[in-house]
C-alpha positions in Angstrom: 204.8 79.8 144.1 204.9 81.9 141.0 205.3 85.6 141.5 203.3 88.4 139.9 205.4 89.1 136.8 205.7 92.0 134.4 205.8 90.9 130.8 207.1 93.0 127.9 205.1 93.9 124.8 206.1 95.6 121.6 203.4 98.1 120.7 205.4 100.5 118.6 207.5 103.6 119.2 205.5 106.4 120.6 206.2 109.8 122.2 204.3 109.2 125.4 201.5 111.0 127.2 202.3 114.4 128.7 201.3 114.2 132.3 202.2 115.8 135.6 201.4 112.5 137.4 204.5 111.1 139.1 205.9 107.8 138.0 204.1 105.0 139.8 205.8 103.1 142.5 205.9 99.4 141.7 204.7 97.2 144.4 204.7 93.9 142.5 207.6 91.7 141.7 208.3 91.9 138.0 209.8 88.5 137.1 208.7 86.6 134.1 209.3 82.9 133.5 211.9 82.8 130.8 211.5 79.2 129.9 207.7 79.1 130.0 205.8 78.7 126.7 203.2 81.5 126.9 201.5 80.3 123.7 200.4 77.0 125.3 196.9 76.2 126.4 196.2 77.7 129.8 194.6 80.5 131.8 196.3 83.8 132.6 195.4 86.6 134.9 196.4 89.9 133.1 196.5 93.4 134.4 197.2 96.4 132.2 197.6 100.0 133.4 197.1 103.3 131.7 200.3 105.3 131.4 201.1 107.1 134.6 197.9 105.4 136.0 195.7 108.3 134.9 192.0 107.6 135.2 191.1 107.9 131.5 188.7 104.9 131.1 185.8 106.1 133.2 184.8 106.5 136.9 183.3 104.5 139.8 179.8 105.5 140.9 177.9 103.7 143.6 180.3 100.8 143.5 180.0 100.3 139.7 182.3 101.1 136.9 181.0 103.7 134.4 183.0 103.5 131.3 183.5 106.6 129.1 184.0 106.4 125.3 187.7 105.5 125.8 186.8 102.7 128.2 184.3 101.4 125.6 187.0 101.4 122.9 189.2 99.3 125.2 186.4 96.9 125.8 185.6 96.7 122.1 189.3 96.0 121.3 189.4 93.0 123.7 186.3 91.6 122.0 188.0 92.2 118.7 191.0 90.2 119.9 188.9 87.2 120.7 187.2 87.4 117.3 190.5 87.7 115.5 192.1 84.7 117.2 189.8 81.7 117.8 192.1 80.2 120.4 191.7 83.2 122.7 188.7 83.4 125.0 187.9 85.8 127.9 186.7 84.7 131.3 186.1 87.2 134.1 187.1 90.8 133.3 186.7 94.4 134.4 187.7 97.8 133.1 188.6 100.1 135.9 189.3 103.9 135.7 193.0 103.5 135.1 193.6 99.8 134.6 191.9 96.6 133.6 191.9 93.0 134.7 191.3 90.0 132.5 191.4 86.3 132.8 192.6 85.3 129.3 192.1 81.7 128.2 194.2 80.1 125.5 192.2 77.1 124.3 192.6 74.3 121.7 189.0 74.2 120.4 187.1 76.5 118.2 184.4 78.5 120.0 180.8 77.4 119.5 181.6 73.7 118.9 183.8 70.7 119.7 185.8 70.8 116.5 189.5 70.8 117.2 191.4 73.8 115.8 193.3 73.2 112.6 196.8 71.8 113.2 198.4 74.5 111.1 197.2 77.3 113.4 200.2 78.7 115.3 199.1 80.3 118.6 200.7 83.7 119.4 202.2 83.9 122.9 200.5 86.0 125.5 202.9 88.9 125.1 202.2 89.3 121.4 198.5 89.1 122.0 198.7 91.9 124.6 200.9 93.8 122.2 198.3 93.5 119.4 195.6 94.7 121.8 197.7 97.7 122.9 198.5 98.7 119.3 194.9 98.4 118.1 193.3 100.2 121.1 195.9 103.0 121.1 195.4 103.6 117.4 191.6 103.8 117.9 191.9 106.1 120.9 194.3 108.4 119.0 191.9 108.5 116.1 189.1 109.5 118.4 191.1 112.2 120.1 192.7 113.4 116.9 196.2 112.8 118.1 199.0 110.9 116.6 201.9 108.8 118.0 200.8 109.2 121.6 201.2 106.1 123.8 198.3 105.3 126.0 199.3 102.2 128.0 202.1 101.5 130.5 204.8 99.8 128.6 204.6 96.5 130.3 201.8 94.3 131.7 201.4 92.1 134.7 200.5 88.4 134.4 200.0 85.4 136.4 199.7 81.8 135.3 196.6 80.3 136.8 197.5 76.9 138.2 194.2 75.4 139.4 190.5 75.9 139.9 190.9 77.4 143.3 193.2 80.1 142.1 190.8 80.8 139.2 187.8 81.2 141.5 189.8 83.5 143.9 190.8 85.7 140.9 187.3 85.8 139.5 186.0 87.0 142.9 188.8 89.6 143.2 187.9 91.0 139.7 184.2 90.9 140.3 184.4 93.0 143.5 187.2 95.3 142.3 184.8 98.3 141.7 183.4 98.1 145.2 186.9 98.5 146.7 188.0 101.3 144.4 188.2 104.0 147.1 190.7 101.8 149.0 192.5 100.4 146.0 196.2 101.3 145.8 195.8 101.8 142.0 193.5 104.7 142.8 195.7 107.9 143.1 193.1 109.3 145.7 192.6 106.0 147.6 191.7 106.0 151.3 194.2 104.0 153.3 192.4 101.3 155.2 194.4 98.7 157.0 191.8 96.0 156.8 191.6 96.3 152.9 195.4 96.5 152.6 195.8 93.4 154.7 193.2 91.5 152.6 194.8 92.6 149.3 198.3 91.7 150.5 197.0 88.3 151.6 195.3 87.8 148.2 198.4 88.8 146.3 200.7 86.7 148.4 198.4 83.7 148.1 198.2 84.0 144.3 201.5 85.5 143.3 203.9 84.7 146.2 205.6 87.1 148.5 206.7 90.4 146.9 209.8 92.4 147.7 
C-alpha cells in the first residue's frame, strides 16, 4: 500500500510568515515514489497547508466553510491552473480554514470534447503544477495584503496516487464531509479530541495511505 507522501515544490525564495504558532507535528509519513512519473495520466489526492497551519482562508460556520477574500483567491488560482493547462482537471475539492484538499486529475483529452490533446503537449509533473499554483496564489495574496516576498504555504505538500474507483469514492466522501468534522480535525489548532473521530480518521488514512509511523 502506498503511503501518504510529502512532495517538494519550488515556489521561490521567500522570507516566511512571522507567526507565534509552533511548528506543526507531522503525523503522516513523508515518502514520495522516486521512480514514479507524476506527469502521467492519473488521479491524485493532494493536501496543501497554510504555513504554520494558521487559519487564514476563512472559518467554519454551521458545518460549512465560509471563505474569506484570501480563500477566494486560492479557489480562483486553482481554477486558473485548470484553464492554463488543458490536461489538468479538478474533481472533488474543499478549501478549509488552514488547508485545502483536492482530487487532481491529469487527463489525455481536451475538456469539452473527445479530441485527443496534441502530441507535442508536454505535461508538467504534479510537483511543478503545485509549485505553479503556490507561486501564483502567493503573489496575488501578497498583492492584496500589500506585502512582498512573504511565503504563504507550507513548503511541501501531501499527495496520494489514487489507485481505483473505491479509493476515489472514499476520498471524495472524506473531502465532502471535512467541514462537518472541523471541530474534531487534527488540522484544527483548537480541535476537540474525540476518540471515535480519531479512530475513524486513522482507519481512513491507513486504508488509503498505509500505516504511518
